[in-house]
C-alpha positions in Angstrom: 92.1 -67.4 -36.9 90.3 -70.4 -35.5 91.4 -73.6 -36.4 87.3 -75.2 -37.1 86.2 -78.4 -38.3 82.7 -77.7 -40.1 81.0 -80.6 -41.4 79.2 -81.1 -44.1 75.2 -81.4 -44.7 73.4 -82.7 -47.7 69.4 -82.5 -47.7 68.2 -84.7 -51.0 64.5 -85.1 -52.1 64.4 -80.7 -51.9 61.3 -79.9 -54.1 62.0 -77.0 -56.8 59.2 -74.7 -54.7 60.4 -75.3 -51.5 63.7 -74.8 -52.5 62.8 -71.5 -54.6 61.0 -69.8 -51.5 64.4 -70.7 -49.2 66.4 -68.7 -51.7 63.6 -66.2 -51.6 64.0 -65.6 -47.9 67.1 -65.7 -47.8 67.5 -63.1 -50.6 64.9 -60.5 -48.8 67.0 -61.0 -45.5 70.7 -60.3 -47.4 72.0 -63.5 -47.4 73.3 -66.5 -49.1 71.1 -69.6 -49.1 73.8 -71.5 -47.6 74.0 -68.8 -44.2 70.6 -68.8 -44.2 69.9 -72.3 -43.6 72.7 -72.5 -41.8 71.4 -69.7 -39.3 68.0 -71.7 -39.5 69.3 -75.1 -37.8 71.7 -73.1 -35.4 68.3 -71.3 -34.0 66.2 -75.5 -34.1 69.3 -76.2 -32.4 69.6 -73.4 -29.7 65.2 -74.2 -29.3 64.1 -77.0 -26.6 62.7 -79.7 -27.9 59.6 -80.8 -26.9 60.7 -83.2 -24.5 63.2 -80.8 -22.8 60.0 -78.6 -21.8 57.9 -81.1 -20.4 61.0 -82.1 -18.3 61.4 -78.9 -16.8 57.8 -78.3 -16.1 57.3 -81.7 -14.9 60.6 -81.0 -12.5 59.5 -77.5 -11.1 57.7 -78.1 -7.6 53.2 -79.1 -8.1 52.3 -76.2 -6.8 52.8 -72.5 -6.3 52.7 -70.8 -2.5 50.3 -68.3 -4.1 47.3 -68.5 -6.9 47.9 -66.2 -9.8 44.8 -64.5 -8.5 45.8 -63.6 -4.9 49.6 -62.5 -7.8 47.3 -60.5 -9.7 45.5 -59.4 -7.1 48.9 -57.9 -5.1 50.3 -56.7 -8.4 46.7 -54.8 -8.8 46.8 -53.2 -4.8 50.4 -52.2 -5.4 50.2 -50.2 -8.2 46.8 -48.0 -7.0 48.9 -47.3 -3.8 51.4 -45.7 -5.5 51.1 -42.2 -6.3 50.1 -41.4 -9.5 53.0 -38.8 -11.7 
């Protein structure tokens, strides 16, 4: 068995309607509210932030060797030269 340190997170000020909707979604997915919220948080952490996405985009080369039009034409030409099944 793994000895994992787990943290407790408490969120105050959640209105009743929000809590009830989260609970209903958890039930629909066959999860406890705790498991449902944990999964939401894990997905949020796995999703890159806006700044991370923008940094990746900024790190790309400025220009492709071919334009999107050239790429699409090449793919169409390739497809049209394939024998029909």
